[in-house]
PDB file of N, CA, C, O and CB in Angstrom:
ATOM      1  N   CYS A   1      93.295 116.604  97.505  1.00  0.00           N
ATOM      2  CA  CYS A   1      92.757 115.731  98.539  1.00  0.00           C
ATOM      3  C   CYS A   1      91.358 116.220  98.912  1.00  0.00           C
ATOM      4  O   CYS A   1      91.148 117.414  99.126  1.00  0.00           O
ATOM      5  CB  CYS A   1      93.692 115.697  99.789  1.00  0.00           C
ATOM      6  N   CYS A   2      90.423 115.310  98.988  1.00  0.00           N
ATOM      7  CA  CYS A   2      89.049 115.697  99.311  1.00  0.00           C
ATOM      8  C   CYS A   2      88.865 115.989 100.804  1.00  0.00           C
ATOM      9  O   CYS A   2      87.802 116.457 101.210  1.00  0.00           O
ATOM     10  CB  CYS A   2      88.087 114.598  98.880  1.00  0.00           C
ATOM     11  N   MET A   3      89.886 115.720 101.624  1.00  0.00           N
ATOM     12  CA  MET A   3      89.774 115.952 103.063  1.00  0.00           C
ATOM     13  C   MET A   3      90.541 117.186 103.530  1.00  0.00           C
ATOM     14  O   MET A   3      90.342 117.648 104.654  1.00  0.00           O
ATOM     15  CB  MET A   3      90.269 114.743 103.812  1.00  0.00           C
ATOM     16  N   CYS A   4      91.408 117.722 102.685  1.00  0.00           N
ATOM     17  CA  CYS A   4      92.156 118.938 103.016  1.00  0.00           C
ATOM     18  C   CYS A   4      92.463 119.678 101.715  1.00  0.00           C
ATOM     19  O   CYS A   4      91.940 119.325 100.659  1.00  0.00           O
ATOM     20  CB  CYS A   4      93.479 118.602 103.802  1.00  0.00           C
ATOM     21  N   THR A   5      93.289 120.679 101.792  1.00  0.00           N
ATOM     22  CA  THR A   5      93.543 121.501 100.599  1.00  0.00           C
ATOM     23  C   THR A   5      94.773 121.074  99.801  1.00  0.00           C
ATOM     24  O   THR A   5      95.140 121.754  98.843  1.00  0.00           O
ATOM     25  CB  THR A   5      93.702 122.936 101.004  1.00  0.00           C
ATOM     26  N   ARG A   6      95.413 119.979 100.165  1.00  0.00           N
ATOM     27  CA  ARG A   6      96.611 119.536  99.456  1.00  0.00           C
ATOM     28  C   ARG A   6      96.265 119.040  98.055  1.00  0.00           C
ATOM     29  O   ARG A   6      95.226 118.417  97.837  1.00  0.00           O
ATOM     30  CB  ARG A   6      97.322 118.433 100.245  1.00  0.00           C
ATOM     31  N   ALA A   7      97.153 119.330  97.120  1.00  0.00           N
ATOM     32  CA  ALA A   7      96.985 118.879  95.738  1.00  0.00           C
ATOM     33  C   ALA A   7      98.214 118.076  95.326  1.00  0.00           C
ATOM     34  O   ALA A   7      99.331 118.367  95.755  1.00  0.00           O
ATOM     35  CB  ALA A   7      96.763 120.088  94.773  1.00  0.00           C
ATOM     36  N   PHE A   8      97.998 117.066  94.493  1.00  0.00           N
ATOM     37  CA  PHE A   8      99.076 116.180  94.069  1.00  0.00           C
ATOM     38  C   PHE A   8      99.001 115.961  92.573  1.00  0.00           C
ATOM     39  O   PHE A   8      97.914 115.818  92.013  1.00  0.00           O
ATOM     40  CB  PHE A   8      99.010 114.836  94.814  1.00  0.00           C
ATOM     41  N   ALA A   9     100.152 115.935  91.926  1.00  0.00           N
ATOM     42  CA  ALA A   9     100.216 115.727  90.482  1.00  0.00           C
ATOM     43  C   ALA A   9     100.044 114.257  90.124  1.00  0.00           C
ATOM     44  O   ALA A   9      99.531 113.928  89.055  1.00  0.00           O
ATOM     45  CB  ALA A   9     101.538 116.246  89.932  1.00  0.00           C
ATOM     46  N   ARG A  10     100.478 113.373  91.026  1.00  0.00           N
ATOM     47  CA  ARG A  10     100.408 111.937  90.741  1.00  0.00           C
ATOM     48  C   ARG A  10      99.390 111.254  91.647  1.00  0.00           C
ATOM     49  O   ARG A  10      99.308 111.536  92.843  1.00  0.00           O
ATOM     50  CB  ARG A  10     101.791 111.285  90.913  1.00  0.00           C
ATOM     51  N   LYS A  11      98.631 110.366  91.061  1.00  0.00           N
ATOM     52  CA  LYS A  11      97.591 109.640  91.787  1.00  0.00           C
ATOM     53  C   LYS A  11      98.177 108.865  92.973  1.00  0.00           C
ATOM     54  O   LYS A  11      97.582 108.825  94.050  1.00  0.00           O
ATOM     55  CB  LYS A  11      96.857 108.680  90.842  1.00  0.00           C
ATOM     56  N   HIS A  12      99.337 108.256  92.768  1.00  0.00           N
ATOM     57  CA  HIS A  12      99.974 107.486  93.835  1.00  0.00           C
ATOM     58  C   HIS A  12     100.281 108.356  95.057  1.00  0.00           C
ATOM     59  O   HIS A  12     100.095 107.925  96.195  1.00  0.00           O
ATOM     60  CB  HIS A  12     101.260 106.842  93.320  1.00  0.00           C
ATOM     61  N   ASP A  13     100.748 109.575  94.816  1.00  0.00           N
ATOM     62  CA  ASP A  13     101.056 110.474  95.927  1.00  0.00           C
ATOM     63  C   ASP A  13      99.799 110.841  96.707  1.00  0.00           C
ATOM     64  O   ASP A  13      99.837 110.943  97.933  1.00  0.00           O
ATOM     65  CB  ASP A  13     101.740 111.739  95.413  1.00  0.00           C
ATOM     66  N   LEU A  14      98.696 111.039  96.010  1.00  0.00           N
ATOM     67  CA  LEU A  14      97.425 111.322  96.678  1.00  0.00           C
ATOM     68  C   LEU A  14      96.979 110.124  97.498  1.00  0.00           C
ATOM     69  O   LEU A  14      96.548 110.279  98.641  1.00  0.00           O
ATOM     70  CB  LEU A  14      96.343 111.697  95.653  1.00  0.00           C
ATOM     71  N   GLN A  15      97.078 108.934  96.929  1.00  0.00           N
ATOM     72  CA  GLN A  15      96.671 107.729  97.657  1.00  0.00           C
ATOM     73  C   GLN A  15      97.496 107.558  98.928  1.00  0.00           C
ATOM     74  O   GLN A  15      96.960 107.191  99.974  1.00  0.00           O
ATOM     75  CB  GLN A  15      96.814 106.486  96.764  1.00  0.00           C
ATOM     76  N   ARG A  16      98.784 107.820  98.840  1.00  0.00           N
ATOM     77  CA  ARG A  16      99.655 107.721 100.010  1.00  0.00           C
ATOM     78  C   ARG A  16      99.274 108.778 101.045  1.00  0.00           C
ATOM     79  O   ARG A  16      99.243 108.490 102.241  1.00  0.00           O
ATOM     80  CB  ARG A  16     101.137 107.878  99.601  1.00  0.00           C
ATOM     81  N   HIS A  17      98.984 109.993 100.596  1.00  0.00           N
ATOM     82  CA  HIS A  17      98.618 111.082 101.496  1.00  0.00           C
ATOM     83  C   HIS A  17      97.312 110.802 102.235  1.00  0.00           C
ATOM     84  O   HIS A  17      97.186 111.136 103.413  1.00  0.00           O
ATOM     85  CB  HIS A  17      98.499 112.380 100.718  1.00  0.00           C
ATOM     86  N   VAL A  18      96.354 110.200 101.567  1.00  0.00           N
ATOM     87  CA  VAL A  18      95.049 109.936 102.181  1.00  0.00           C
ATOM     88  C   VAL A  18      95.199 109.086 103.443  1.00  0.00           C
ATOM     89  O   VAL A  18      94.372 109.177 104.350  1.00  0.00           O
ATOM     90  CB  VAL A  18      94.116 109.232 101.179  1.00  0.00           C
ATOM     91  N   ARG A  19      96.238 108.267 103.509  1.00  0.00           N
ATOM     92  CA  ARG A  19      96.470 107.449 104.707  1.00  0.00           C
ATOM     93  C   ARG A  19      96.708 108.302 105.947  1.00  0.00           C
ATOM     94  O   ARG A  19      96.480 107.839 107.065  1.00  0.00           O
ATOM     95  CB  ARG A  19      97.659 106.525 104.488  1.00  0.00           C
ATOM     96  N   VAL A  20      97.163 109.540 105.767  1.00  0.00           N
ATOM     97  CA  VAL A  20      97.325 110.461 106.896  1.00  0.00           C
ATOM     98  C   VAL A  20      95.968 110.680 107.561  1.00  0.00           C
ATOM     99  O   VAL A  20      95.873 110.741 108.787  1.00  0.00           O
ATOM    100  CB  VAL A  20      97.937 111.822 106.428  1.00  0.00           C
ATOM    101  N   HIS A  21      94.936 110.797 106.758  1.00  0.00           N
ATOM    102  CA  HIS A  21      93.595 111.058 107.277  1.00  0.00           C
ATOM    103  C   HIS A  21      92.891 109.792 107.754  1.00  0.00           C
ATOM    104  O   HIS A  21      92.162 109.827 108.746  1.00  0.00           O
ATOM    105  CB  HIS A  21      92.758 111.731 106.218  1.00  0.00           C
ATOM    106  N   THR A  22      93.100 108.685 107.065  1.00  0.00           N
ATOM    107  CA  THR A  22      92.368 107.456 107.395  1.00  0.00           C
ATOM    108  C   THR A  22      93.043 106.632 108.483  1.00  0.00           C
ATOM    109  O   THR A  22      92.388 105.834 109.154  1.00  0.00           O
ATOM    110  CB  THR A  22      92.209 106.610 106.160  1.00  0.00           C
ATOM    111  N   GLY A  23      94.341 106.819 108.660  1.00  0.00           N
ATOM    112  CA  GLY A  23      95.073 106.020 109.637  1.00  0.00           C
ATOM    113  C   GLY A  23      95.411 104.625 109.140  1.00  0.00           C
ATOM    114  O   GLY A  23      95.884 103.791 109.912  1.00  0.00           O
ATOM    115  N   ASP A  24      95.173 104.363 107.862  1.00  0.00           N
ATOM    116  CA  ASP A  24      95.464 103.049 107.277  1.00  0.00           C
ATOM    117  C   ASP A  24      96.966 102.788 107.304  1.00  0.00           C
ATOM    118  O   ASP A  24      97.761 103.642 106.912  1.00  0.00           O
ATOM    119  CB  ASP A  24      94.927 102.962 105.824  1.00  0.00           C
ATOM    120  N   LYS A  25      97.348 101.598 107.771  1.00  0.00           N
ATOM    121  CA  LYS A  25      98.758 101.201 107.825  1.00  0.00           C
ATOM    122  C   LYS A  25      98.889  99.807 107.214  1.00  0.00           C
ATOM    123  O   LYS A  25      98.919  98.812 107.938  1.00  0.00           O
ATOM    124  CB  LYS A  25      99.304 101.223 109.300  1.00  0.00           C
ATOM    125  N   PRO A  26      98.967  99.734 105.881  1.00  0.00           N
ATOM    126  CA  PRO A  26      98.949  98.435 105.202  1.00  0.00           C
ATOM    127  C   PRO A  26     100.274  97.677 105.182  1.00  0.00           C
ATOM    128  O   PRO A  26     100.306  96.527 104.742  1.00  0.00           O
ATOM    129  CB  PRO A  26      98.506  98.631 103.816  1.00  0.00           C
ATOM    130  N   TYR A  27     101.362  98.280 105.641  1.00  0.00           N
ATOM    131  CA  TYR A  27     102.669  97.627 105.584  1.00  0.00           C
ATOM    132  C   TYR A  27     103.096  97.235 106.989  1.00  0.00           C
ATOM    133  O   TYR A  27     103.305  98.093 107.846  1.00  0.00           O
ATOM    134  CB  TYR A  27     103.728  98.553 104.928  1.00  0.00           C
ATOM    135  N   GLY A  28     103.223  95.926 107.221  1.00  0.00           N
ATOM    136  CA  GLY A  28     103.536  95.458 108.563  1.00  0.00           C
ATOM    137  C   GLY A  28     104.827  94.670 108.636  1.00  0.00           C
ATOM    138  O   GLY A  28     105.218  93.993 107.686  1.00  0.00           O
ATOM    139  N   CYS A  29     105.483  94.771 109.784  1.00  0.00           N
ATOM    140  CA  CYS A  29     106.687  93.993 110.050  1.00  0.00           C
ATOM    141  C   CYS A  29     106.261  92.571 110.398  1.00  0.00           C
ATOM    142  O   CYS A  29     105.413  92.364 111.266  1.00  0.00           O
ATOM    143  CB  CYS A  29     107.537  94.630 111.205  1.00  0.00           C
ATOM    144  N   LEU A  30     106.848  91.603 109.725  1.00  0.00           N
ATOM    145  CA  LEU A  30     106.499  90.204 109.965  1.00  0.00           C
ATOM    146  C   LEU A  30     106.988  89.717 111.320  1.00  0.00           C
ATOM    147  O   LEU A  30     106.477  88.725 111.840  1.00  0.00           O
ATOM    148  CB  LEU A  30     107.073  89.328 108.872  1.00  0.00           C
ATOM    149  N   CYS A  31     107.954  90.388 111.889  1.00  0.00           N
ATOM    150  CA  CYS A  31     108.538  89.962 113.160  1.00  0.00           C
ATOM    151  C   CYS A  31     107.747  90.495 114.355  1.00  0.00           C
ATOM    152  O   CYS A  31     107.246  89.715 115.165  1.00  0.00           O
ATOM    153  CB  CYS A  31     109.988  90.424 113.250  1.00  0.00           C
ATOM    154  N   CYS A  32     107.635  91.811 114.467  1.00  0.00           N
ATOM    155  CA  CYS A  32     107.021  92.412 115.662  1.00  0.00           C
ATOM    156  C   CYS A  32     105.581  92.859 115.441  1.00  0.00           C
ATOM    157  O   CYS A  32     104.921  93.308 116.378  1.00  0.00           O
ATOM    158  CB  CYS A  32     107.840  93.592 116.115  1.00  0.00           C
ATOM    159  N   LYS A  33     105.091  92.738 114.211  1.00  0.00           N
ATOM    160  CA  LYS A  33     103.714  93.091 113.845  1.00  0.00           C
ATOM    161  C   LYS A  33     103.427  94.591 113.907  1.00  0.00           C
ATOM    162  O   LYS A  33     102.264  94.991 113.845  1.00  0.00           O
ATOM    163  CB  LYS A  33     102.754  92.370 114.748  1.00  0.00           C
ATOM    164  N   LYS A  34     104.454  95.425 114.026  1.00  0.00           N
ATOM    165  CA  LYS A  34     104.256  96.865 113.988  1.00  0.00           C
ATOM    166  C   LYS A  34     103.835  97.255 112.576  1.00  0.00           C
ATOM    167  O   LYS A  34     104.358  96.716 111.601  1.00  0.00           O
ATOM    168  CB  LYS A  34     105.549  97.627 114.422  1.00  0.00           C
ATOM    169  N   ALA A  35     102.887  98.193 112.461  1.00  0.00           N
ATOM    170  CA  ALA A  35     102.337  98.566 111.157  1.00  0.00           C
ATOM    171  C   ALA A  35     102.784  99.971 110.757  1.00  0.00           C
ATOM    172  O   ALA A  35     103.026 100.833 111.602  1.00  0.00           O
ATOM    173  CB  ALA A  35     100.802  98.485 111.180  1.00  0.00           C
ATOM    174  N   PHE A  36     102.884 100.173 109.444  1.00  0.00           N
ATOM    175  CA  PHE A  36     103.353 101.442 108.897  1.00  0.00           C
ATOM    176  C   PHE A  36     102.471 101.863 107.726  1.00  0.00           C
ATOM    177  O   PHE A  36     101.935 101.023 107.003  1.00  0.00           O
ATOM    178  CB  PHE A  36     104.827 101.333 108.453  1.00  0.00           C
ATOM    179  N   ALA A  37     102.331 103.165 107.552  1.00  0.00           N
ATOM    180  CA  ALA A  37     101.526 103.703 106.457  1.00  0.00           C
ATOM    181  C   ALA A  37     102.312 103.739 105.148  1.00  0.00           C
ATOM    182  O   ALA A  37     101.725 103.759 104.066  1.00  0.00           O
ATOM    183  CB  ALA A  37     101.031 105.104 106.806  1.00  0.00           C
ATOM    184  N   ARG A  38     103.639 103.748 105.252  1.00  0.00           N
ATOM    185  CA  ARG A  38     104.474 103.870 104.058  1.00  0.00           C
ATOM    186  C   ARG A  38     105.546 102.791 104.035  1.00  0.00           C
ATOM    187  O   ARG A  38     106.030 102.358 105.081  1.00  0.00           O
ATOM    188  CB  ARG A  38     105.122 105.257 103.993  1.00  0.00           C
ATOM    189  N   THR A  39     105.912 102.360 102.827  1.00  0.00           N
ATOM    190  CA  THR A  39     106.929 101.315 102.695  1.00  0.00           C
ATOM    191  C   THR A  39     108.292 101.797 103.171  1.00  0.00           C
ATOM    192  O   THR A  39     109.067 101.016 103.724  1.00  0.00           O
ATOM    193  CB  THR A  39     107.022 100.847 101.245  1.00  0.00           C
ATOM    194  N   ASP A  40     108.595 103.082 102.962  1.00  0.00           N
ATOM    195  CA  ASP A  40     109.900 103.574 103.402  1.00  0.00           C
ATOM    196  C   ASP A  40     110.028 103.522 104.917  1.00  0.00           C
ATOM    197  O   ASP A  40     111.125 103.304 105.431  1.00  0.00           O
ATOM    198  CB  ASP A  40     110.124 105.000 102.908  1.00  0.00           C
ATOM    199  N   ALA A  41     108.942 103.717 105.638  1.00  0.00           N
ATOM    200  CA  ALA A  41     108.975 103.625 107.099  1.00  0.00           C
ATOM    201  C   ALA A  41     109.216 102.183 107.543  1.00  0.00           C
ATOM    202  O   ALA A  41     109.948 101.945 108.505  1.00  0.00           O
ATOM    203  CB  ALA A  41     107.659 104.156 107.705  1.00  0.00           C
ATOM    204  N   LEU A  42     108.611 101.227 106.855  1.00  0.00           N
ATOM    205  CA  LEU A  42     108.854  99.816 107.167  1.00  0.00           C
ATOM    206  C   LEU A  42     110.310  99.454 106.884  1.00  0.00           C
ATOM    207  O   LEU A  42     110.949  98.776 107.689  1.00  0.00           O
ATOM    208  CB  LEU A  42     107.907  98.906 106.350  1.00  0.00           C
ATOM    209  N   LYS A  43     110.835  99.900 105.751  1.00  0.00           N
ATOM    210  CA  LYS A  43     112.230  99.608 105.413  1.00  0.00           C
ATOM    211  C   LYS A  43     113.183 100.218 106.438  1.00  0.00           C
ATOM    212  O   LYS A  43     114.167  99.588 106.826  1.00  0.00           O
ATOM    213  CB  LYS A  43     112.562 100.134 104.009  1.00  0.00           C
ATOM    214  N   ARG A  44     112.890 101.441 106.876  1.00  0.00           N
ATOM    215  CA  ARG A  44     113.718 102.089 107.895  1.00  0.00           C
ATOM    216  C   ARG A  44     113.665 101.292 109.199  1.00  0.00           C
ATOM    217  O   ARG A  44     114.692 101.094 109.847  1.00  0.00           O
ATOM    218  CB  ARG A  44     113.251 103.548 108.132  1.00  0.00           C
ATOM    219  N   HIS A  45     112.479 100.838 109.582  1.00  0.00           N
ATOM    220  CA  HIS A  45     112.303 100.018 110.782  1.00  0.00           C
ATOM    221  C   HIS A  45     113.160  98.761 110.702  1.00  0.00           C
ATOM    222  O   HIS A  45     113.835  98.405 111.668  1.00  0.00           O
ATOM    223  CB  HIS A  45     110.822  99.639 110.968  1.00  0.00           C
ATOM    224  N   LEU A  46     113.136  98.092 109.560  1.00  0.00           N
ATOM    225  CA  LEU A  46     113.904  96.858 109.405  1.00  0.00           C
ATOM    226  C   LEU A  46     115.413  97.113 109.442  1.00  0.00           C
ATOM    227  O   LEU A  46     116.174  96.256 109.892  1.00  0.00           O
ATOM    228  CB  LEU A  46     113.527  96.172 108.098  1.00  0.00           C
ATOM    229  N   ARG A  47     115.846  98.281 108.974  1.00  0.00           N
ATOM    230  CA  ARG A  47     117.268  98.624 109.062  1.00  0.00           C
ATOM    231  C   ARG A  47     117.688  98.914 110.503  1.00  0.00           C
ATOM    232  O   ARG A  47     118.798  98.573 110.910  1.00  0.00           O
ATOM    233  CB  ARG A  47     117.577  99.835 108.177  1.00  0.00           C
ATOM    234  N   MET A  48     116.798  99.543 111.272  1.00  0.00           N
ATOM    235  CA  MET A  48     117.147  99.997 112.615  1.00  0.00           C
ATOM    236  C   MET A  48     116.952  98.934 113.689  1.00  0.00           C
ATOM    237  O   MET A  48     117.704  98.904 114.664  1.00  0.00           O
ATOM    238  CB  MET A  48     116.335 101.202 112.962  1.00  0.00           C
ATOM    239  N   GLU A  49     115.974  98.076 113.535  1.00  0.00           N
ATOM    240  CA  GLU A  49     115.648  97.076 114.557  1.00  0.00           C
ATOM    241  C   GLU A  49     116.352  95.759 114.242  1.00  0.00           C
ATOM    242  O   GLU A  49     115.886  94.972 113.418  1.00  0.00           O
ATOM    243  CB  GLU A  49     114.115  96.861 114.647  1.00  0.00           C
ATOM    244  N   GLU A  50     117.466  95.536 114.903  1.00  0.00           N
ATOM    245  CA  GLU A  50     118.268  94.347 114.618  1.00  0.00           C
ATOM    246  C   GLU A  50     117.488  93.063 114.865  1.00  0.00           C
ATOM    247  O   GLU A  50     117.604  92.108 114.097  1.00  0.00           O
ATOM    248  CB  GLU A  50     119.530  94.352 115.463  1.00  0.00           C
ATOM    249  N   SER A  51     116.688  93.032 115.940  1.00  0.00           N
ATOM    250  CA  SER A  51     115.942  91.807 116.250  1.00  0.00           C
ATOM    251  C   SER A  51     114.957  91.463 115.139  1.00  0.00           C
ATOM    252  O   SER A  51     114.741  90.287 114.847  1.00  0.00           O
ATOM    253  CB  SER A  51     115.196  91.956 117.580  1.00  0.00           C
ATOM    254  N   CYS A  52     114.362  92.472 114.522  1.00  0.00           N
ATOM    255  CA  CYS A  52     113.436  92.221 113.413  1.00  0.00           C
ATOM    256  C   CYS A  52     114.198  91.876 112.136  1.00  0.00           C
ATOM    257  O   CYS A  52     113.809  90.970 111.399  1.00  0.00           O
ATOM    258  CB  CYS A  52     112.534  93.446 113.175  1.00  0.00           C
ATOM    259  N   ARG A  53     115.269  92.591 111.883  1.00  0.00           N
ATOM    260  CA  ARG A  53     116.053  92.370 110.661  1.00  0.00           C
ATOM    261  C   ARG A  53     116.598  90.945 110.604  1.00  0.00           C
ATOM    262  O   ARG A  53     116.679  90.351 109.529  1.00  0.00           O
ATOM    263  CB  ARG A  53     117.210  93.376 110.579  1.00  0.00           C
ATOM    264  N   LEU A  54     116.971  90.400 111.758  1.00  0.00           N
ATOM    265  CA  LEU A  54     117.565  89.071 111.803  1.00  0.00           C
ATOM    266  C   LEU A  54     116.559  87.964 112.083  1.00  0.00           C
ATOM    267  O   LEU A  54     116.940  86.798 112.190  1.00  0.00           O
ATOM    268  CB  LEU A  54     118.635  89.038 112.841  1.00  0.00           C
ATOM    269  N   SER A  55     115.293  88.307 112.201  1.00  0.00           N
ATOM    270  CA  SER A  55     114.273  87.304 112.522  1.00  0.00           C
ATOM    271  C   SER A  55     114.097  86.310 111.370  1.00  0.00           C
ATOM    272  O   SER A  55     114.306  86.665 110.210  1.00  0.00           O
ATOM    273  CB  SER A  55     112.929  87.989 112.840  1.00  0.00           C
ATOM    274  N   PRO A  56     113.718  85.080 111.681  1.00  0.00           N
ATOM    275  CA  PRO A  56     113.494  84.074 110.631  1.00  0.00           C
ATOM    276  C   PRO A  56     112.423  84.501 109.627  1.00  0.00           C
ATOM    277  O   PRO A  56     112.530  84.195 108.439  1.00  0.00           O
ATOM    278  CB  PRO A  56     113.097  82.748 111.260  1.00  0.00           C
ATOM    279  N   GLU A  57     111.392  85.206 110.098  1.00  0.00           N
ATOM    280  CA  GLU A  57     110.308  85.641 109.203  1.00  0.00           C
ATOM    281  C   GLU A  57     110.824  86.606 108.142  1.00  0.00           C
ATOM    282  O   GLU A  57     110.520  86.462 106.958  1.00  0.00           O
ATOM    283  CB  GLU A  57     109.181  86.306 110.009  1.00  0.00           C
ATOM    284  N   VAL A  58     111.598  87.579 108.573  1.00  0.00           N
ATOM    285  CA  VAL A  58     112.121  88.583 107.643  1.00  0.00           C
ATOM    286  C   VAL A  58     113.175  87.962 106.729  1.00  0.00           C
ATOM    287  O   VAL A  58     113.220  88.279 105.540  1.00  0.00           O
ATOM    288  CB  VAL A  58     112.719  89.783 108.414  1.00  0.00           C
ATOM    289  N   GLN A  59     114.010  87.095 107.257  1.00  0.00           N
ATOM    290  CA  GLN A  59     115.020  86.430 106.438  1.00  0.00           C
ATOM    291  C   GLN A  59     114.365  85.571 105.353  1.00  0.00           C
ATOM    292  O   GLN A  59     114.834  85.538 104.216  1.00  0.00           O
ATOM    293  CB  GLN A  59     115.937  85.565 107.319  1.00  0.00           C
ATOM    294  N   ALA A  60     113.284  84.880 105.706  1.00  0.00           N
ATOM    295  CA  ALA A  60     112.562  84.062 104.724  1.00  0.00           C
ATOM    296  C   ALA A  60     111.970  84.938 103.626  1.00  0.00           C
ATOM    297  O   ALA A  60     111.982  84.563 102.454  1.00  0.00           O
ATOM    298  CB  ALA A  60     111.448  83.246 105.410  1.00  0.00           C
ATOM    299  N   MET A  61     111.451  86.109 104.005  1.00  0.00           N
ATOM    300  CA  MET A  61     110.885  87.037 103.034  1.00  0.00           C
ATOM    301  C   MET A  61     111.973  87.501 102.065  1.00  0.00           C
ATOM    302  O   MET A  61     111.740  87.579 100.858  1.00  0.00           O
ATOM    303  CB  MET A  61     110.238  88.249 103.748  1.00  0.00           C
ATOM    304  N   LYS A  62     113.161  87.808 102.594  1.00  0.00           N
ATOM    305  CA  LYS A  62     114.263  88.250 101.737  1.00  0.00           C
ATOM    306  C   LYS A  62     114.693  87.143 100.785  1.00  0.00           C
ATOM    307  O   LYS A  62     114.970  87.402  99.614  1.00  0.00           O
ATOM    308  CB  LYS A  62     115.454  88.701 102.587  1.00  0.00           C
ATOM    309  N   CYS A  63     114.750  85.916 101.281  1.00  0.00           N
ATOM    310  CA  CYS A  63     115.150  84.785 100.435  1.00  0.00           C
ATOM    311  C   CYS A  63     114.140  84.528  99.324  1.00  0.00           C
ATOM    312  O   CYS A  63     114.505  84.103  98.228  1.00  0.00           O
ATOM    313  CB  CYS A  63     115.318  83.524 101.282  1.00  0.00           C
ATOM    314  N   ALA A  64     112.873  84.787  99.613  1.00  0.00           N
ATOM    315  CA  ALA A  64     111.822  84.579  98.623  1.00  0.00           C
ATOM    316  C   ALA A  64     111.790  85.707  97.595  1.00  0.00           C
ATOM    317  O   ALA A  64     111.103  85.609  96.578  1.00  0.00           O
ATOM    318  CB  ALA A  64     110.467  84.462  99.310  1.00  0.00           C
ATOM    319  N   GLY A  65     112.535  86.774  97.864  1.00  0.00           N
ATOM    320  CA  GLY A  65     112.591  87.890  96.928  1.00  0.00           C
ATOM    321  C   GLY A  65     111.451  88.864  97.062  1.00  0.00           C
ATOM    322  O   GLY A  65     111.240  89.696  96.179  1.00  0.00           O
ATOM    323  N   LYS A  66     110.709  88.781  98.150  1.00  0.00           N
ATOM    324  CA  LYS A  66     109.588  89.691  98.362  1.00  0.00           C
ATOM    325  C   LYS A  66     110.079  90.905  99.118  1.00  0.00           C
ATOM    326  O   LYS A  66     110.804  90.787 100.107  1.00  0.00           O
ATOM    327  CB  LYS A  66     108.434  88.996  99.128  1.00  0.00           C
ATOM    328  N   ARG A  67     109.680  92.074  98.647  1.00  0.00           N
ATOM    329  CA  ARG A  67     110.069  93.319  99.303  1.00  0.00           C
ATOM    330  C   ARG A  67     108.818  93.979  99.826  1.00  0.00           C
ATOM    331  O   ARG A  67     108.040  94.542  99.056  1.00  0.00           O
ATOM    332  CB  ARG A  67     110.840  94.267  98.335  1.00  0.00           C
ATOM    333  N   ARG A  68     108.622  93.915 101.101  1.00  0.00           N
ATOM    334  CA  ARG A  68     107.455  94.567 101.687  1.00  0.00           C
ATOM    335  C   ARG A  68     107.714  94.944 103.092  1.00  0.00           C
ATOM    336  O   ARG A  68     106.840  95.507 103.751  1.00  0.00           O
ATOM    337  CB  ARG A  68     106.247  93.689 101.615  1.00  0.00           C
TER     338      ARG A  68
END
């Protein structure tokens, strides 16, 4: 990483790590508009927040086969 001393074997892992420094949160909940830096955090949010999980926006996304 050019901003700290961390090293990564895979380019994807470095790209994900850089978001720690930039604050970029490209993954958002369609229901509550909360943003996340990682897809696993968004998926965890959707599992835990019943109101978001059952929202029409999220249900439509699931029916369309989009995972985000």
